[in-house]
Backbone as numpy.savetxt, mean C-alpha at the origin, in Angstrom:
# Nx Ny Nz CAx CAy CAz Cx Cy Cz
-5.41 -5.98 -0.89 -4.08 -5.95 -0.35 -4.18 -6.17 1.14
-3.37 -7.06 1.63 -3.28 -7.32 3.06 -1.83 -7.20 3.48
-1.59 -6.63 4.65 -0.22 -6.52 5.18 -0.22 -7.08 6.59
0.74 -7.94 6.86 0.84 -8.58 8.16 2.22 -8.31 8.74
2.26 -7.63 9.87 3.52 -7.43 10.59 3.82 -8.73 11.33
5.01 -9.26 11.15 5.35 -10.54 11.74 6.23 -10.44 12.97
6.38 -9.24 13.51 7.22 -9.07 14.70 6.66 -7.97 15.58
6.94 -8.05 16.85 6.59 -6.97 17.78 7.77 -6.03 18.00
8.90 -6.36 17.40 10.13 -5.58 17.54 10.00 -4.30 16.71
10.00 -3.15 17.37 9.86 -1.87 16.68 11.08 -1.51 15.83
12.20 -2.20 16.03 13.42 -1.91 15.29 13.54 -2.77 14.04
12.67 -3.74 13.89 12.74 -4.65 12.74 11.47 -4.51 11.91
11.64 -4.60 10.62 10.49 -4.56 9.72 10.44 -5.91 9.01
9.61 -6.79 9.54 9.44 -8.11 8.95 7.94 -8.31 8.77
7.53 -8.54 7.56 6.12 -8.71 7.32 5.83 -9.28 5.96
4.59 -9.59 5.74 4.11 -10.09 4.45 3.10 -9.10 3.90
3.14 -8.94 2.59 2.14 -8.14 1.89 1.55 -9.04 0.82
0.24 -9.16 0.83 -0.46 -10.00 -0.14 -1.28 -9.08 -1.04
-1.06 -9.21 -2.35 -1.71 -8.33 -3.32 -2.51 -9.19 -4.29
-3.74 -8.78 -4.56 -4.57 -9.44 -5.56 -4.26 -8.83 -6.93
-3.61 -9.61 -7.77 -3.29 -9.14 -9.12 -4.56 -8.91 -9.93
-5.59 -9.72 -9.69 -6.86 -9.53 -10.39 -7.51 -8.20 -10.02
-7.45 -7.84 -8.75 -7.99 -6.55 -8.32 -7.18 -5.41 -8.93
-5.88 -5.56 -8.95 -5.02 -4.53 -9.55 -5.34 -4.37 -11.04
-5.53 -5.49 -11.72 -5.86 -5.45 -13.15 -7.21 -4.75 -13.36
-8.20 -5.13 -12.57 -9.53 -4.51 -12.68 -9.46 -3.01 -12.39
-8.74 -2.64 -11.32 -8.64 -1.22 -10.96 -7.84 -0.43 -11.97
-6.89 -1.06 -12.64 -6.14 -0.33 -13.67 -7.07 0.09 -14.81
-8.07 -0.74 -15.09 -9.05 -0.38 -16.12 -9.99 0.72 -15.61
-10.44 0.56 -14.37 -11.38 1.54 -13.79 -10.75 2.91 -13.69
-9.51 2.98 -13.18 -8.84 4.25 -12.92 -7.93 4.71 -14.06
-7.94 3.92 -15.14 -7.15 4.26 -16.34 -5.67 4.44 -16.02
-5.15 3.48 -15.27 -3.72 3.43 -14.95 -3.18 2.14 -15.56
-1.93 1.87 -15.32 -1.35 0.62 -15.80 -1.39 -0.42 -14.68
-1.31 -1.66 -15.07 -1.23 -2.73 -14.08 0.01 -2.55 -13.21
1.12 -2.19 -13.81 2.37 -1.98 -13.06 2.19 -0.89 -12.01
1.51 0.20 -12.38 1.28 1.28 -11.41 0.44 0.78 -10.24
-0.64 0.07 -10.53 -1.52 -0.42 -9.45 -0.77 -1.36 -8.52
0.02 -2.27 -9.08 0.79 -3.20 -8.25 1.80 -2.44 -7.39
2.43 -1.44 -7.97 3.38 -0.62 -7.21 2.66 0.15 -6.10
1.51 0.70 -6.42 0.72 1.44 -5.43 0.34 0.54 -4.26
-0.10 -0.67 -4.55 -0.49 -1.60 -3.48 0.72 -2.01 -2.65
1.86 -2.16 -3.30 3.09 -2.49 -2.55 3.47 -1.36 -1.60
3.40 -0.14 -2.09 3.71 1.03 -1.26 2.71 1.11 -0.10
1.44 0.92 -0.40 0.39 0.97 0.62 0.67 -0.06 1.72
1.01 -1.27 1.32 1.33 -2.32 2.28 2.54 -1.99 3.12
3.58 -1.45 2.49 4.79 -1.05 3.23 4.47 0.03 4.25
3.64 0.98 3.87 3.25 2.03 4.82 2.53 1.45 6.02
1.66 0.48 5.79 1.00 -0.18 6.92 2.02 -0.87 7.82
2.98 -1.56 7.23 4.00 -2.24 8.02 4.86 -1.25 8.81
5.00 -0.05 8.28 5.77 0.98 8.97 4.96 1.68 10.07
3.68 1.30 10.20 2.87 1.85 11.28 1.82 2.86 10.86
1.76 3.20 9.59 0.74 4.14 9.12 -0.59 3.41 9.02
-1.68 4.17 9.17 -3.00 3.58 9.06 -3.89 4.52 8.28
-4.95 3.98 7.72 -5.90 4.79 6.98 -7.31 4.59 7.55
-7.36 4.57 8.88 -8.60 4.28 9.59 -9.51 5.49 9.78
-9.05 6.67 9.43 -9.90 7.86 9.48 -9.45 8.83 8.40
-10.19 9.90 8.23 -9.93 10.84 7.13 -8.54 11.47 7.23
-8.13 11.86 8.42 -6.82 12.50 8.60 -5.69 11.52 8.25
-5.75 10.31 8.79 -4.71 9.32 8.52 -4.72 8.89 7.06
-5.91 8.78 6.49 -6.03 8.40 5.09 -5.36 9.44 4.19
-5.54 10.70 4.51 -4.93 11.79 3.73 -3.41 11.70 3.79
-2.88 11.40 4.96 -1.43 11.25 5.13 -0.93 10.09 4.27
-1.64 8.96 4.33 -1.22 7.80 3.55 -1.29 8.07 2.06
-2.35 8.72 1.60 -2.49 9.01 0.16 -1.36 9.90 -0.32
-0.96 10.86 0.50 0.14 11.75 0.12 1.44 10.95 -0.01
1.71 10.07 0.94 2.91 9.25 0.90 2.85 8.25 -0.26
1.68 7.66 -0.49 1.53 6.74 -1.63 1.86 7.45 -2.93
1.32 8.63 -3.08 1.56 9.40 -4.29 3.04 9.69 -4.48
3.69 10.05 -3.41 5.12 10.36 -3.46 5.93 9.14 -3.88
5.68 8.00 -3.28 6.52 6.83 -3.51 6.06 5.97 -4.70
4.78 5.92 -4.98 4.30 5.11 -6.10 4.61 5.78 -7.43
4.77 7.08 -7.43 5.05 7.81 -8.66 6.54 8.04 -8.89
7.37 7.54 -7.99 8.82 7.75 -8.11 9.45 6.84 -9.13
């Protein structure tokens, strides 16, 4: 999954999220989830990056995982 913010404007959220369906399919088998869940999870993860969240260290990663869980399971 890749997320690209396409603006420097903090008031606008314009970006692209690129998701590998093959990776999602493979991970759905590994983690015993559905393909739909994995795709949704990656979409949420990308949106969080576009909103300014990062998972570059343990503390930030924990915050992102909590938000992913909240929104991907909704």
